ZATORDO-676014 format. One record per residue (C-alpha): residue number from 1; residue in three letters; chain; x, y, z. Coordinates in nm, 3 decimals, decimal comma, always signed. Layout:
<sites>
<NUM; "Ala"; "A"; <X; Y; Z>> ...
</sites>
This chain:
<sites>
<1; "Met"; "A"; <+0,735; -1,006; +1,624>> <2; "Asn"; "A"; <+0,442; -1,046; +1,384>> <3; "Tyr"; "A"; <+0,392; -0,847; +1,065>> <4; "Ile"; "A"; <+0,049; -0,724; +0,957>> <5; "Ile"; "A"; <-0,002; -0,617; +0,596>> <6; "Val"; "A"; <-0,316; -0,410; +0,552>> <7; "Asp"; "A"; <-0,502; -0,250; +0,262>> <8; "Phe"; "A"; <-0,807; -0,024; +0,237>> <9; "Glu"; "A"; <-1,049; +0,040; -0,047>> <10; "Met"; "A"; <-1,229; +0,372; -0,052>> <11; "Asn"; "A"; <-1,527; +0,560; -0,198>> <12; "Pro"; "A"; <-1,565; +0,941; -0,227>> <13; "Ile"; "A"; <-1,768; +1,143; +0,022>> <14; "Ala"; "A"; <-2,073; +1,289; -0,154>> <15; "Ser"; "A"; <-2,037; +1,642; -0,292>> <16; "Glu"; "A"; <-2,305; +1,792; -0,063>> <17; "Tyr"; "A"; <-2,081; +1,731; +0,241>> <18; "Lys"; "A"; <-1,856; +2,025; +0,165>> <19; "Glu"; "A"; <-1,722; +2,080; +0,517>> <20; "Glu"; "A"; <-1,659; +1,712; +0,569>> <21; "Lys"; "A"; <-1,468; +1,691; +0,240>> <22; "Gln"; "A"; <-1,230; +1,955; +0,370>> <23; "Ile"; "A"; <-1,118; +1,703; +0,632>> <24; "Cys"; "A"; <-1,139; +1,380; +0,434>> <25; "Arg"; "A"; <-1,229; +1,328; +0,067>> <26; "Leu"; "A"; <-1,289; +0,952; +0,089>> <27; "Glu"; "A"; <-1,432; +0,688; +0,320>> <28; "Ile"; "A"; <-1,302; +0,336; +0,376>> <29; "Ile"; "A"; <-1,542; +0,076; +0,236>> <30; "Glu"; "A"; <-1,324; -0,234; +0,280>> <31; "Ile"; "A"; <-1,040; -0,347; +0,507>> <32; "Gly"; "A"; <-0,823; -0,644; +0,418>> <33; "Ala"; "A"; <-0,518; -0,775; +0,605>> <34; "Val"; "A"; <-0,291; -1,072; +0,658>> <35; "Ile"; "A"; <-0,064; -1,147; +0,952>> <36; "Met"; "A"; <+0,273; -1,324; +0,926>> <37; "Asp"; "A"; <+0,517; -1,447; +1,187>> <38; "Glu"; "A"; <+0,894; -1,385; +1,190>> <39; "Ser"; "A"; <+0,949; -1,663; +0,938>> <40; "Phe"; "A"; <+0,691; -1,496; +0,710>> <41; "Met"; "A"; <+0,438; -1,776; +0,744>> <42; "Val"; "A"; <+0,082; -1,647; +0,712>> <43; "Leu"; "A"; <-0,102; -1,697; +1,040>> <44; "Gly"; "A"; <-0,439; -1,551; +0,950>> <45; "Glu"; "A"; <-0,647; -1,323; +0,729>> <46; "Phe"; "A"; <-0,895; -1,043; +0,795>> <47; "Lys"; "A"; <-1,156; -0,888; +0,569>> <48; "Thr"; "A"; <-1,464; -0,676; +0,621>> <49; "Leu"; "A"; <-1,674; -0,436; +0,420>> <50; "Val"; "A"; <-1,747; -0,096; +0,576>> <51; "Lys"; "A"; <-2,068; +0,103; +0,542>> <52; "Pro"; "A"; <-1,995; +0,465; +0,440>> <53; "Gln"; "A"; <-2,151; +0,744; +0,644>> <54; "Tyr"; "A"; <-2,131; +1,034; +0,399>> <55; "Asn"; "A"; <-2,247; +0,873; +0,077>> <56; "Glu"; "A"; <-2,553; +0,657; +0,017>> <57; "Cys"; "A"; <-2,405; +0,488; -0,287>> <58; "Ile"; "A"; <-2,080; +0,347; -0,418>> <59; "Tyr"; "A"; <-1,997; +0,541; -0,734>> <60; "Lys"; "A"; <-1,985; +0,332; -1,052>> <61; "Lys"; "A"; <-1,615; +0,401; -1,108>> <62; "Tyr"; "A"; <-1,530; +0,265; -0,764>> <63; "Glu"; "A"; <-1,768; -0,028; -0,797>> <64; "Thr"; "A"; <-1,592; -0,126; -1,120>> <65; "Leu"; "A"; <-1,253; -0,082; -0,957>> <66; "Thr"; "A"; <-1,322; -0,272; -0,635>> <67; "Gly"; "A"; <-1,615; -0,499; -0,716>> <68; "Ile"; "A"; <-1,801; -0,347; -0,418>> <69; "Ser"; "A"; <-2,159; -0,235; -0,483>> <70; "Thr"; "A"; <-2,396; -0,012; -0,285>> <71; "Gln"; "A"; <-2,606; -0,314; -0,194>> <72; "Met"; "A"; <-2,301; -0,497; -0,056>> <73; "Val"; "A"; <-2,220; -0,227; +0,201>> <74; "Cys"; "A"; <-2,576; -0,158; +0,316>> <75; "Gly"; "A"; <-2,559; -0,412; +0,598>> <76; "Ala"; "A"; <-2,186; -0,377; +0,663>> <77; "Pro"; "A"; <-2,046; -0,251; +0,995>> <78; "Thr"; "A"; <-1,979; +0,120; +1,032>> <79; "Phe"; "A"; <-1,626; +0,262; +1,032>> <80; "Thr"; "A"; <-1,599; +0,253; +1,413>> <81; "Thr"; "A"; <-1,710; -0,110; +1,439>> <82; "Ala"; "A"; <-1,503; -0,227; +1,142>> <83; "Tyr"; "A"; <-1,187; -0,055; +1,264>> <84; "Glu"; "A"; <-1,225; -0,202; +1,613>> <85; "Met"; "A"; <-1,281; -0,545; +1,459>> <86; "Phe"; "A"; <-0,950; -0,500; +1,278>> <87; "Val"; "A"; <-0,763; -0,389; +1,590>> <88; "Asn"; "A"; <-0,905; -0,676; +1,797>> <89; "Trp"; "A"; <-0,800; -0,919; +1,524>> <90; "Cys"; "A"; <-0,445; -0,774; +1,529>> <91; "Glu"; "A"; <-0,428; -0,804; +1,908>> <92; "Ser"; "A"; <-0,561; -1,160; +1,905>> <93; "Tyr"; "A"; <-0,220; -1,273; +1,777>> <94; "Gly"; "A"; <-0,033; -1,088; +2,053>> <95; "Ser"; "A"; <+0,078; -0,733; +2,122>> <96; "Glu"; "A"; <+0,412; -0,760; +1,942>> <97; "Tyr"; "A"; <+0,340; -0,662; +1,583>> <98; "Glu"; "A"; <+0,412; -0,401; +1,318>> <99; "Val"; "A"; <+0,168; -0,280; +1,054>> <100; "Tyr"; "A"; <+0,267; -0,224; +0,690>> <101; "Ala"; "A"; <+0,075; -0,085; +0,395>> <102; "Trp"; "A"; <+0,172; -0,012; +0,036>> <103; "Ser"; "A"; <+0,233; +0,367; +0,040>> <104; "Glu"; "A"; <+0,138; +0,630; +0,297>> <105; "Asn"; "A"; <-0,214; +0,669; +0,155>> <106; "Asp"; "A"; <-0,384; +0,416; +0,382>> <107; "Tyr"; "A"; <-0,233; +0,569; +0,698>> <108; "His"; "A"; <-0,337; +0,919; +0,594>> <109; "Gln"; "A"; <-0,686; +0,796; +0,502>> <110; "Leu"; "A"; <-0,732; +0,625; +0,837>> <111; "Thr"; "A"; <-0,616; +0,920; +1,046>> <112; "Ala"; "A"; <-0,819; +1,170; +0,842>> <113; "Glu"; "A"; <-1,131; +0,955; +0,874>> <114; "Met"; "A"; <-1,076; +0,927; +1,248>> <115; "Glu"; "A"; <-1,063; +1,305; +1,266>> <116; "Leu"; "A"; <-1,377; +1,340; +1,055>> <117; "Lys"; "A"; <-1,572; +1,089; +1,261>> <118; "Gln"; "A"; <-1,423; +1,208; +1,592>> <119; "Tyr"; "A"; <-1,282; +0,870; +1,677>> <120; "Ala"; "A"; <-1,041; +0,892; +1,971>> <121; "Lys"; "A"; <-1,036; +0,569; +2,171>> <122; "Thr"; "A"; <-0,681; +0,558; +2,301>> <123; "Asp"; "A"; <-0,676; +0,182; +2,353>> <124; "Met"; "A"; <-0,752; +0,136; +1,983>> <125; "Met"; "A"; <-0,463; +0,351; +1,858>> <126; "Arg"; "A"; <-0,185; +0,092; +1,894>> <127; "Pro"; "A"; <-0,170; -0,001; +1,524>> <128; "Leu"; "A"; <-0,103; +0,363; +1,434>> <129; "Glu"; "A"; <+0,197; +0,372; +1,667>> <130; "Lys"; "A"; <+0,377; +0,101; +1,468>> <131; "Trp"; "A"; <+0,259; +0,168; +1,114>> <132; "Tyr"; "A"; <+0,514; +0,170; +0,829>> <133; "Asp"; "A"; <+0,523; +0,247; +0,457>> <134; "Phe"; "A"; <+0,636; -0,069; +0,276>> <135; "Gln"; "A"; <+0,633; +0,104; -0,063>> <136; "Lys"; "A"; <+0,909; +0,335; +0,057>> <137; "Glu"; "A"; <+1,106; +0,042; +0,202>> <138; "Tyr"; "A"; <+1,084; -0,141; -0,132>> <139; "Thr"; "A"; <+1,185; +0,168; -0,327>> <140; "Asp"; "A"; <+1,483; +0,229; -0,099>> <141; "Lys"; "A"; <+1,584; -0,137; -0,124>> <142; "Leu"; "A"; <+1,608; -0,111; -0,501>> <143; "Gly"; "A"; <+1,788; +0,224; -0,476>> <144; "Leu"; "A"; <+1,524; +0,405; -0,677>> <145; "Glu"; "A"; <+1,441; +0,773; -0,661>> <146; "Arg"; "A"; <+1,077; +0,732; -0,766>> <147; "Ile"; "A"; <+0,807; +0,518; -0,610>> <148; "Met"; "A"; <+0,621; +0,258; -0,815>> <149; "Ser"; "A"; <+0,283; +0,089; -0,815>> <150; "Leu"; "A"; <+0,226; -0,241; -0,638>> <151; "Glu"; "A"; <+0,154; -0,405; -0,974>> <152; "Lys"; "A"; <+0,490; -0,299; -1,115>> <153; "Ala"; "A"; <+0,676; -0,390; -0,795>> <154; "Leu"; "A"; <+0,529; -0,742; -0,809>> <155; "His"; "A"; <+0,620; -0,769; -1,176>> <156; "Tyr"; "A"; <+0,983; -0,682; -1,106>> <157; "Ala"; "A"; <+0,992; -0,950; -0,837>> <158; "Gly"; "A"; <+0,850; -1,209; -1,077>> <159; "Ile"; "A"; <+0,523; -1,236; -0,883>> <160; "Glu"; "A"; <+0,198; -1,272; -1,076>> <161; "Phe"; "A"; <-0,086; -1,094; -0,899>> <162; "Glu"; "A"; <-0,333; -1,346; -0,761>> <163; "Gly"; "A"; <-0,698; -1,259; -0,725>> <164; "His"; "A"; <-0,882; -0,938; -0,806>> <165; "Met"; "A"; <-0,673; -0,622; -0,796>> <166; "His"; "A"; <-0,825; -0,356; -0,567>> <167; "Asp"; "A"; <-0,983; -0,621; -0,350>> <168; "Ala"; "A"; <-0,843; -0,523; -0,009>> <169; "Leu"; "A"; <-0,755; -0,877; +0,101>> <170; "Cys"; "A"; <-0,606; -0,972; -0,237>> <171; "Asp"; "A"; <-0,393; -0,656; -0,236>> <172; "Ala"; "A"; <-0,278; -0,731; +0,118>> <173; "Lys"; "A"; <-0,193; -1,095; +0,035>> <174; "Asn"; "A"; <+0,010; -1,001; -0,272>> <175; "Thr"; "A"; <+0,188; -0,725; -0,080>> <176; "Ala"; "A"; <+0,267; -0,977; +0,193>> <177; "Glu"; "A"; <+0,430; -1,209; -0,061>> <178; "Leu"; "A"; <+0,653; -0,925; -0,176>> <179; "Phe"; "A"; <+0,725; -0,828; +0,185>> <180; "Ala"; "A"; <+0,845; -1,181; +0,260>> <181; "Ile"; "A"; <+1,094; -1,157; -0,027>> <182; "Val"; "A"; <+1,229; -0,814; +0,064>> <183; "Arg"; "A"; <+1,272; -0,900; +0,433>> <184; "Asn"; "A"; <+1,462; -1,224; +0,360>> <185; "Glu"; "A"; <+1,810; -1,100; +0,263>> <186; "Glu"; "A"; <+1,917; -1,420; +0,090>> <187; "Arg"; "A"; <+1,594; -1,456; -0,104>> <188; "Cys"; "A"; <+1,590; -1,086; -0,186>> <189; "Asn"; "A"; <+1,939; -1,103; -0,337>> <190; "Val"; "A"; <+1,836; -1,394; -0,557>> <191; "Val"; "A"; <+1,502; -1,252; -0,672>> <192; "Leu"; "A"; <+1,572; -0,880; -0,691>> <193; "Lys"; "A"; <+1,946; -0,846; -0,755>> <194; "Ala"; "A"; <+1,904; -0,846; -1,133>> <195; "Val"; "A"; <+1,627; -0,590; -1,101>> <196; "Met"; "A"; <+1,843; -0,372; -0,874>> <197; "Asp"; "A"; <+2,128; -0,382; -1,125>> <198; "Val"; "A"; <+1,901; -0,274; -1,409>> <199; "Leu"; "A"; <+1,699; -0,008; -1,224>> <200; "Lys"; "A"; <+1,965; +0,163; -1,014>> <201; "Pro"; "A"; <+2,081; +0,489; -1,173>> <202; "Lys"; "A"; <+2,409; +0,446; -1,359>> <203; "Arg"; "A"; <+2,690; +0,698; -1,326>> <204; "Val"; "A"; <+2,814; +0,818; -1,664>> <205; "Ser"; "A"; <+3,192; +0,801; -1,686>> <206; "Gly"; "A"; <+3,403; +1,037; -1,897>> <207; "Thr"; "A"; <+3,312; +1,382; -2,021>> <208; "Leu"; "A"; <+3,085; +1,521; -2,290>> <209; "Gly"; "A"; <+3,394; +1,593; -2,497>> <210; "Asp"; "A"; <+3,481; +1,223; -2,509>> <211; "Met"; "A"; <+3,165; +1,163; -2,711>> <212; "Phe"; "A"; <+3,283; +1,380; -3,003>> <213; "Asp"; "A"; <+3,584; +1,373; -3,238>> <214; "Phe"; "A"; <+3,676; +1,741; -3,219>> <215; "Gly"; "A"; <+3,984; +1,681; -3,431>> <216; "Ala"; "A"; <+3,773; +1,569; -3,725>> <217; "Leu"; "A"; <+3,535; +1,856; -3,669>> <218; "Met"; "A"; <+3,817; +2,115; -3,680>> <219; "Ala"; "A"; <+3,957; +1,958; -3,997>> <220; "Gln"; "A"; <+3,621; +2,003; -4,167>> <221; "Leu"; "A"; <+3,605; +2,368; -4,065>> <222; "Ala"; "A"; <+3,962; +2,450; -4,179>> 
</sites>
């Protein structure tokens, strides 16, 4: 079994596309992924920019965030081509694989964009059939009730983010490093046990009454 860690970067659909925005608010402008084997050795990397269909420019906020400019995506493949490039890359390492992303957002973005762009090639849907939320797995592993950002999750694991944050491949590579720790029970216990002990909710023993000296209080009121 191979493990594919994927990340998308997005840009908003332009405001004039009101009906389209009802289906999908954003478009994927970059796909980044790494593939690991069962021993968590990285076998390969994938990265492509994606040309948006419903916006002629990358908004400044998103350019600053991702480092992707309008000029950079002008000659990039369209969503259909880029997605099929990604699937073919996944399949080139064999049909036994699972796909993981940090949070459910990337899965929801992909399926919404497929609906918007009426993409329905059944032989290209295999990654969606084995797609999992690694953020939830990490949160459950630490016994937390609230999800956390990738940056904070890496920090707790003692991993310094390498590369440019919000670069799809860099995000995927850093997520993969965390994935390798969490999936290795022995390594996970060494790296994350202290974090688990600190972050897991503590049960408060005793009662509220134990916190007060009611005898002294009654003496003062007498």
